[in-house]
Phi, psi and omega in degrees: 000132176282153178255135186243150176258141186228158170228128181294138180278341179266305183261353179066012179287142175263146177213163173256147177216130177275120180205156180298153179297341179289339188248008183293331176272353184284150171303154184231157173272137179284134174283353177265317182237357176076010176282180181269140184239151181243146173294144177237163179292124183272152177258164181201160177238136179223157176248136177281174183302327182273359179097349182292151182281141175235141179093191184234180177082174178242212179289338181246147176294332185256009181207181179254013180296155178260358174233132176290345177295341182269349177277172176070000000 
């Protein structure tokens, strides 16, 4: 099952949700305020064959840090 990124329309908080592909475009409930959230485009990082970074974003979906330990 894939992980999708959502943003709450009420409190604007971003969160990830593991759900079936068939439900990926359906609204989700915000875990913080219980408001309605919509799926947003996720950023990701990949390594090319030469070890160079490909794509955007960092280690976390909500910041540009390379370590999720520095988030939250």
